[in-house]
DRENKEZA-179425 format. One line per field, with one value per residue: residue in three letters; x, y, z of N, C-alpha, C in turn. Coordinates in pm, whole numbers, plus 50000, padded with zeros to 5 digits. Each point is the difference from the previous one (the first is absolute). Example, Ala and Ser with C-alpha at 12.3 -4.5 7.8 and 13.67 -1.06 7.14 Angstrom:
2
residuo = [ALA  SER]
n_X = [51319  49965]
n_Y = [49431  50105]
n_Z = [50780  49928]
ca_X = [49911  50082]
ca_Y = [50119  50119]
ca_Z = [50000  50006]
c_X = [50090  49923]
c_Y = [50120  50109]
c_Z = [50000  50073]
END
This chain:
273
residuo = [MET  ASP  ASN  PRO  THR  ALA  GLY  LYS  SER  GLY  ARG  ARG  SER  ARG  ALA  ILE  ILE  ARG  LEU  LEU  ARG  PHE  ILE  PRO  ILE  VAL  ILE  ILE  LEU  SER  LEU  ALA  HIS  THR  ALA  PHE  THR  SER  SER  SER  ASP  VAL  TYR  LEU  GLY  GLU  ALA  TYR  TYR  MET  SER  GLY  ASN  LEU  ALA  GLU  ALA  GLU  GLU  TYR  LEU  GLY  ARG  ALA  ALA  GLU  GLY  GLY  GLY  PRO  GLY  SER  VAL  ARG  ALA  LEU  TYR  LEU  LEU  GLY  ARG  ILE  SER  LEU  LEU  THR  GLY  ASP  PHE  ARG  GLN  SER  LYS  GLU  PHE  PHE  GLU  ARG  SER  GLU  GLU  LYS  PHE  PRO  GLU  ASN  VAL  LYS  TRP  LYS  GLY  ILE  LEU  GLY  ILE  GLY  ASP  ALA  LEU  TYR  SER  GLY  GLY  TYR  TYR  SER  GLU  ALA  THR  ARG  ARG  TYR  ARG  GLU  ALA  LYS  HIS  ALA  GLY  ALA  PRO  GLU  GLY  ILE  VAL  GLU  LEU  LYS  ILE  ALA  LEU  CYS  GLU  MET  ALA  LEU  ASP  ARG  HIS  ASP  SER  ALA  LEU  ALA  ARG  VAL  LYS  ALA  VAL  LEU  PRO  GLY  ILE  PRO  VAL  LEU  SER  ALA  TRP  ILE  GLY  ARG  GLU  GLU  ASP  PHE  PHE  ALA  SER  LEU  ALA  LEU  GLN  GLY  PHE  GLU  GLY  LYS  GLU  PRO  VAL  THR  GLU  GLN  LEU  TYR  VAL  LEU  LEU  GLY  PRO  LEU  PRO  SER  ARG  GLU  LYS  LEU  PRO  SER  ARG  ILE  ARG  ASP  ALA  VAL  GLU  ASP  VAL  PRO  SER  SER  LYS  VAL  LYS  VAL  MET  GLY  ARG  THR  TYR  PHE  ARG  PHE  GLY  PRO  PHE  ALA  ASP  PRO  VAL  GLU  GLY  MET  LEU  LEU  SER  GLU  ASN  LEU  ARG  LYS  LEU  THR  SER  TYR  GLU  VAL  ARG  MET  ILE  ARG  LYS]
n_X = [68753  49924  50063  50013  50124  49953  49915  50099  50078  49896  49969  50130  50004  49883  50054  50115  49930  49922  50113  50055  49876  50029  50118  49950  49897  50084  50068  49887  49951  50119  50004  49873  50033  50112  49932  49902  50092  50068  49884  49963  50124  49988  49874  50034  50111  49929  49904  50093  50058  49883  49989  50122  49953  50115  50014  49869  50000  50114  49937  49881  50049  50077  49893  49922  50099  50023  49866  50034  49886  49877  49985  50100  49972  49870  50018  50081  49909  49899  50070  50019  49870  49971  50094  49948  49877  50060  50055  49953  50080  50099  49927  49962  50123  50035  49904  50031  50126  49963  49930  50103  50068  49903  50008  49877  50034  49866  50036  50101  49950  49898  50054  50021  49879  49957  50077  49951  49881  50035  50051  49891  49919  50082  49968  49962  50017  50126  50015  49938  50072  50103  49963  49983  50109  50053  49946  50044  50112  49980  49960  50086  49904  50013  49887  49950  50046  49957  49893  50000  50023  49901  49941  50038  49955  49893  49997  50015  49924  49914  49990  50083  50068  49997  50021  50092  50037  49990  50054  50084  49999  49989  50008  50084  49985  49883  50039  50104  49887  49968  50111  49928  50111  50006  50066  50045  49875  49960  50098  49970  49872  50029  50082  49904  49911  50099  50093  50086  50088  50104  49964  49979  49873  49998  49942  49877  49961  49903  49877  49957  49883  49951  49951  49949  49869  50004  49872  50057  49946  50102  49961  49910  49963  50026  49931  49916  50026  49995  50117  50007  49904  50073  49889  49981  49918  50027  50045  49972  50060  49963  50045  49900  50097  49991  50084  50063  50054  50132  50069  50035  49926  50037  50050  50010  50057  50069  50025  50013  50078  50053  50012  50039  50072  50012  50018  50050  49914  50041  50062  50097  50086  50125  50038  50098  50033]
n_Y = [01469  50051  50117  49937  49992  49972  49914  49957  49991  49945  49921  49974  49983  49926  49938  49991  49965  49917  49958  49989  49949  49946  49978  50043  49923  49902  50026  50009  49892  49943  50048  49960  49887  49993  50034  49913  49908  50027  50004  49889  49956  50045  49953  49886  49990  50039  49914  49909  50025  50009  49890  50009  49879  50064  49943  50005  50127  50011  49924  50057  50123  49950  49927  50108  50068  49900  50007  50125  50002  50029  49963  49931  50077  49989  49870  49999  50076  49929  49893  50070  50028  49873  49954  50090  49963  49882  50082  49901  50105  49917  49932  50118  50045  49883  50013  50129  49959  49899  50086  50085  49886  49979  50123  50019  50030  50009  49898  49983  50121  49918  49903  50085  50053  49874  49973  50111  49957  49879  50057  50077  49900  49943  50125  49933  50128  49994  49874  50039  50113  49922  49918  50105  50045  49879  50002  50126  49964  49907  50120  50005  50025  50098  50052  49879  49967  50118  49976  49878  50055  50085  49890  49941  50107  49994  49869  50049  50071  49966  50076  50083  49898  49944  50119  50029  49875  50017  50121  49936  49903  50076  50101  49901  50012  49969  49884  50063  50028  49951  49942  50022  50069  49875  50009  50111  50022  49970  50073  50093  49981  49998  50102  50058  49956  50053  50081  49971  50071  49919  49967  49878  50033  49984  50114  49952  50040  50058  49978  50088  49936  50109  49985  49878  49981  49922  50008  50115  49981  49951  50126  49959  50128  49969  49886  50063  50092  49891  50013  49869  50050  49931  49951  50060  49947  50114  49976  50129  49988  49872  50063  49983  49947  50045  49899  50084  49897  49987  50112  49983  50108  50122  49985  49869  50023  50100  49923  49893  50070  50060  49880  49950  50111  49961  49882  50061  50014  49874  50016  50048  49910  50040  49878  49995  49872]
n_Z = [55893  50100  49984  50122  49955  49878  50064  50081  49893  49935  50107  50010  49868  50004  50106  49933  49890  50079  50056  49878  49979  50120  49947  49881  50037  50034  49888  49930  50065  49977  49875  49986  50063  49927  49890  50038  50035  49887  49931  50065  49981  49875  49985  50060  49926  49895  50037  50031  49883  49939  50078  49945  49968  50009  50121  50026  49958  50065  50089  49983  50006  50097  50040  49991  50054  50083  50010  49974  50069  49950  50127  49946  49896  50026  50017  49894  49939  50050  49963  49889  50002  50027  49918  49918  50036  49986  49909  49923  49987  50032  50089  50048  49982  50052  50091  50017  50001  50076  50073  49994  50013  50090  50047  49952  49878  49995  50080  49915  49984  50031  49927  49899  50019  50011  49894  49945  50040  49956  49892  49987  50033  49912  49960  49889  50035  49962  50045  50111  49994  49968  50097  50080  49946  50020  50122  50009  49942  50095  50047  50102  50091  49914  50049  50017  49879  49955  50074  49951  49881  50032  50046  49888  49936  50080  49981  49878  50088  49907  50107  49942  49951  50121  50058  49906  50022  50133  49989  49919  50090  50109  49911  49972  50132  49942  50050  49950  49938  50120  49951  49891  49988  50046  49887  50059  50039  49878  49948  50090  49967  49872  50020  50074  49910  49928  50041  50093  49935  49982  50122  49947  49978  50134  50038  50022  49880  50073  49953  50092  50000  50059  50126  50011  49979  50108  49964  49981  49880  49932  49973  49911  50012  50128  50011  49918  50092  50074  49942  50025  50078  50088  50056  50116  50092  50064  50122  50010  50118  49975  49892  49914  49926  49875  49990  49918  49939  50013  49983  49874  49975  50043  49876  50016  50120  49947  49895  50080  50082  49894  49948  50117  50006  49872  50059  50107  50100  50015  50115  49925  50051  49981  50027  50088  49985]
ca_X = [50001  50024  50127  49966  50091  49948  49879  50040  50062  49894  49928  50089  50004  49874  49999  50089  49931  49897  50069  50051  49890  49972  50116  49978  49904  50073  50091  49917  49951  50114  50033  49891  50014  50115  49962  49902  50072  50083  49912  49951  50109  50014  49888  50015  50116  49967  49906  50079  50084  49919  49955  50117  50061  50103  50062  49910  49999  50125  49993  49917  50056  50120  49959  49949  50113  50077  49916  50015  49871  49971  50007  50133  50060  49939  50057  50137  49996  49960  50111  50093  49947  50012  50141  50032  49940  50058  50139  50095  50005  50064  49899  49897  50050  49998  49860  49957  50067  49932  49868  50018  50023  49875  49892  49981  50079  49934  50006  50133  50045  49973  50115  50117  49976  50025  50146  50043  49959  50089  50131  49986  49986  50128  50099  50074  49918  50034  49946  49853  49964  50011  49887  49878  49996  49963  49857  49927  50008  49921  49858  49954  49946  50117  50003  50041  50142  50079  50005  50093  50134  50026  50042  50141  50082  50012  50095  50134  50029  49973  49870  49948  49948  49881  49891  49959  49927  49869  49921  49964  49915  49875  49879  49958  49948  49873  49972  50082  49968  49989  50133  50046  50018  50066  50096  50108  49944  49992  50137  50043  49927  50056  50132  49981  49951  50095  50112  50096  50132  50013  49973  49865  49903  49969  49860  49908  49909  49859  49899  49887  49875  49911  49932  49870  49926  50074  49945  50005  50071  50068  49908  50045  50072  50138  50060  50030  50110  50122  50057  50122  50032  49935  49920  49946  49948  50089  49963  50100  49949  49864  49910  50012  50047  50050  50142  50044  50144  50101  50032  50140  50060  49898  49921  49881  49918  49938  49899  49879  49942  49924  49884  49903  49941  49897  49896  49938  50008  50080  50137  50101  50134  50107  50076  50106  50010]
ca_Y = [50004  50137  50028  50069  50114  50109  50051  50085  50121  50086  50060  50100  50117  50072  50064  50116  50102  50061  50083  50120  50093  50074  50079  50145  50046  50005  50115  50121  50013  50034  50139  50081  50000  50083  50139  50039  50013  50121  50116  50009  50050  50143  50071  49996  50079  50143  50036  50015  50118  50120  50014  50029  49878  49980  49867  49905  50031  49953  49854  49967  50061  49925  49881  50042  50046  49885  49917  50047  50015  50134  50100  50003  50133  50078  49948  50049  50144  50020  49955  50112  50101  49950  50006  50141  50053  49934  50040  49916  50075  49918  49904  50078  50033  49877  49970  50098  49969  49884  50042  50087  49913  49933  50095  50045  50119  50124  50021  49966  50110  49969  49928  50090  50095  49925  49989  50131  50013  49915  50066  50120  49959  49947  50106  50014  50105  50026  49888  50012  50106  49944  49909  50080  50058  49890  49974  50109  49975  49880  50032  50028  50136  50089  50081  49918  49968  50120  50021  49901  50048  50110  49938  49959  50122  50046  49912  50028  50140  50088  50053  50099  49923  49928  50097  50040  49888  49997  50113  49976  49883  50002  50034  49889  49890  50054  49970  50090  50136  50088  50050  50098  50128  49970  49896  49988  49926  49859  49951  49984  49886  49880  49979  49961  49862  49911  49950  50097  49945  49919  49859  49957  50005  49869  50001  49985  50112  49961  50105  49971  50067  49987  49882  49967  49899  49874  49905  50060  49924  50083  50029  49947  50104  50001  49873  50011  50095  49944  49894  49938  50056  49926  50082  49927  50082  50001  50083  50097  50067  49956  50042  49914  50063  49918  50024  49960  49989  50105  50051  49992  50134  50100  50040  49915  50036  50132  49989  49939  50092  50103  49936  49971  50126  50037  49898  49981  50114  49961  50050  49915  50044  49904  49968  49900  49915]
ca_Z = [50146  50046  50067  50124  50018  49916  50065  50113  49945  49948  50112  50061  49912  50013  50132  49993  49920  50086  50099  49934  49977  50121  50042  49984  50100  50126  49992  50007  50137  50084  49974  50054  50145  50030  49976  50103  50126  49990  50008  50138  50083  49973  50061  50145  50034  49985  50107  50122  49983  50012  50139  50081  50052  49899  50011  49936  49858  49941  49982  49883  49879  49966  49925  49869  49919  49956  49914  49862  49933  49948  50105  50061  49990  50109  50125  50010  50028  50139  50083  50000  50092  50137  50038  50013  50122  50116  50012  49926  49875  49897  49953  49932  49866  49919  49964  49901  49873  49942  49954  49882  49885  49961  49975  49861  49969  50040  50145  50052  50085  50141  50051  50002  50109  50122  50016  50049  50141  50080  50005  50084  50140  50042  50007  49874  49943  49859  49924  50003  49903  49865  49979  49991  49864  49910  50020  49934  49856  49971  50010  50136  50016  50004  50121  50114  49982  50025  50145  50055  49966  50093  50126  49984  49998  50139  50068  49946  50033  49886  50043  49903  49887  50046  50014  49865  49941  50066  49949  49860  49980  50076  49922  49915  50081  50051  50140  50082  49956  50116  50034  49901  50069  50129  49963  50098  50114  49960  49998  50139  50056  49937  50060  50140  50004  49933  50078  50050  49972  49880  50030  49965  50109  50056  50042  49889  49981  49986  49999  50088  49969  50113  50056  49943  50077  50001  49902  49866  49897  49901  49889  49870  49923  50047  49956  49858  49980  50060  49916  50053  50132  50108  50091  50114  50108  50115  50114  50042  50120  50023  49892  49882  49876  49889  49977  49866  49990  49986  49867  49963  50011  50035  49884  49998  50114  49982  49893  50056  50097  49930  49938  50106  50045  49904  50000  50130  50091  50115  50004  49937  50036  49978  50121  49990  50119]
c_X = [50036  50134  49970  50088  49952  49877  50032  50058  49896  49924  50083  50003  49873  49992  50086  49933  49894  50063  50049  49890  49975  50116  49980  49904  50069  50092  49922  49951  50112  50038  49894  50011  50114  49965  49904  50069  50084  49915  49948  50106  50020  49889  50013  50118  49971  49906  50074  50086  49919  49949  50117  50067  50110  50063  49912  49995  50123  49997  49923  50061  50128  49968  49954  50114  50079  49919  50003  49871  49977  50008  50138  50063  49944  50059  50142  50003  49964  50107  50109  49956  50018  50145  50045  49951  50055  50151  50102  50013  50063  49899  49890  50042  49995  49858  49950  50065  49932  49861  50010  50022  49870  49886  49985  50070  49936  50002  50135  50051  49975  50118  50122  49987  50027  50149  50056  49966  50091  50137  49995  49995  50130  50111  50083  49930  50030  49946  49848  49954  50004  49882  49869  49987  49965  49851  49916  49999  49915  49850  49948  49947  50113  50009  50052  50149  50087  50011  50096  50145  50039  50044  50147  50092  50015  50106  50144  50041  49987  49864  49942  49938  49871  49881  49949  49918  49858  49911  49952  49892  49864  49877  49948  49945  49871  49976  50079  49971  49993  50134  50051  50001  50066  50106  50112  49952  49991  50139  50049  49932  50055  50136  49987  49957  50101  50105  50079  50138  49995  49974  49859  49909  49970  49857  49910  49896  49859  49914  49885  49879  49906  50023  49859  49929  50065  49949  49999  50080  50064  49907  50057  50077  50145  50071  50042  50121  50133  50048  50131  50044  49928  49921  49946  49942  50095  49941  50117  49940  49853  49900  50033  50040  50014  50146  50039  50153  50049  50028  50151  50070  49889  49918  49869  49906  49928  49894  49872  49934  49913  49876  49892  49931  49890  49879  49926  50017  50082  50141  50094  50137  50101  50077  50115  50000  50094]
c_Y = [50141  50010  50079  50122  50120  50063  50093  50131  50098  50069  50109  50128  50083  50074  50126  50113  50070  50093  50131  50102  50090  50091  50150  50056  50017  50122  50130  50024  50040  50146  50093  50010  50091  50148  50050  50024  50127  50125  50019  50057  50151  50078  50006  50086  50149  50046  50021  50126  50128  50021  50023  49879  49954  49861  49895  50021  49943  49850  49964  50055  49929  49876  50038  50042  49883  49909  50041  50015  50143  50109  50018  50139  50091  49957  50053  50149  50026  49950  50108  50109  49956  50009  50144  50054  49936  50021  49913  50056  49920  49900  50071  50030  49877  49965  50098  49975  49882  50038  50085  49917  49940  50096  50025  50134  50127  50026  49958  50108  49971  49927  50090  50101  49932  49983  50132  50020  49918  50065  50125  49962  49943  50103  50020  50103  50029  49889  50006  50104  49946  49909  50076  50062  49894  49972  50106  49978  49879  50024  50024  50143  50100  50077  49923  49968  50121  50029  49900  50038  50117  49948  49960  50122  50058  49919  50027  50145  50094  50067  50100  49928  49928  50094  50045  49891  49992  50112  49975  49894  50010  50037  49886  49880  50047  49976  50091  50147  50098  50062  50101  50138  49983  49892  49982  49928  49851  49938  49974  49879  49869  49967  49951  49855  49903  49945  50116  49939  49910  49852  49964  50002  49859  49993  49991  50112  49949  50125  49955  50081  49978  50113  49984  49898  49863  49901  50053  49912  50097  50025  49952  50104  50009  49872  50008  50090  49947  49884  49952  50058  49919  50095  49913  50099  49990  50088  50091  50080  49968  50037  49922  50082  49894  50037  49944  49998  49871  50036  49992  50135  50102  50049  49921  50036  50132  49998  49939  50094  50105  49943  49973  50127  50047  49907  49986  50126  49966  50062  49896  50053  49887  49980  49905  49917  49886]
c_Z = [50046  50070  50127  50024  49921  50063  50114  49951  49950  50112  50067  49916  50014  50134  49999  49924  50084  50103  49939  49975  50122  50042  49978  50104  50135  50003  50015  50142  50095  49984  50059  50152  50042  49985  50106  50133  50001  50015  50141  50092  49979  50070  50152  50045  49991  50110  50132  49993  50025  50142  50094  50061  49903  50006  49932  49849  49931  49973  49874  49871  49957  49920  49861  49908  49945  49909  49855  49923  49954  50105  50059  49993  50108  50134  50020  50036  50147  50097  50006  50096  50145  50048  50021  50134  50126  50010  49929  49858  49887  49942  49923  49857  49910  49956  49893  49864  49931  49948  49875  49874  49948  49968  49850  49978  50055  50150  50060  50095  50148  50064  50012  50114  50135  50027  50053  50147  50091  50015  50088  50148  50055  50007  49875  49912  49852  49911  49994  49898  49858  49969  49988  49860  49897  50009  49929  49849  49960  50019  50139  50010  50028  50131  50120  49991  50033  50149  50066  49968  50092  50136  49994  50001  50140  50073  49957  50021  49880  50022  49900  49880  50038  50012  49864  49934  50057  49946  49858  49985  50068  49916  49913  50076  50067  50149  50095  49969  50118  50037  49899  50064  50136  49978  50102  50126  49968  50003  50143  50064  49945  50061  50143  50011  49942  50093  50057  49980  49879  50026  49958  50122  50050  50050  49877  50001  49974  49984  50088  49957  50118  50099  49943  50087  49986  49895  49858  49904  49901  49882  49867  49920  50043  49959  49854  49974  50051  49916  50061  50134  50107  50091  50112  50099  50118  50109  50036  50115  50022  49892  49874  49877  49892  49980  49863  49998  50062  49854  49975  50013  50026  49882  49998  50114  49982  49890  50054  50100  49932  49933  50104  50048  49906  50007  50132  50084  50125  49991  49938  50041  49978  50130  49967  50128  49972]
END
């Protein structure tokens, strides 16, 4: 005589086995959905960031950073940039520290350099100098780092040392070749764009390109030259300009200004607002 209990048990076992076959598929699909969502958030966040919409960028990048997907390190780095540009230097430093932990060894310098920028913008010039030196040892572009150290020396009233550093480093930065032989003018311009006194700068630094026709689009050669710099079209006295920035420090602004002058015939100038 058949055992009905045994029959039910067998059917239950077979059902469980069939269900177990689908569990890996469900897990894979779930992981794929999570990764896709995280990547989408990074792309959207970066697009908003590059167009200068920092609040919208922060929302998407925040989700991507917390999601822990492959784009989370990029999200953390850009969140560090956003916090830096909006004046939250403590938060900026934390984001850069988290990104530095996740960056591959060959680009960890980006996170360390960001930490230095956060410290510089917050007025911690000696600490910023130490971090900039760490970034240089980790592979950051030496010329750019040396100029940032010169900014710190200016803030610490070590003007002779800062000027000597600028004179030594300019020949090694091709985009600044126009200043060779005019190192003291460059130093004066860098100091002027930097700060007055020892208080951190509260105004934001931008680069304007133009004026130009209102329907002019950003040429691809310029887009390719701009890395991690928000850009937008703005009206100034009724005329149309491309505006780049804000920048964490005048070194970044001056480097972009000189690069743009080599790529376009439009007027390029730095402003604060």
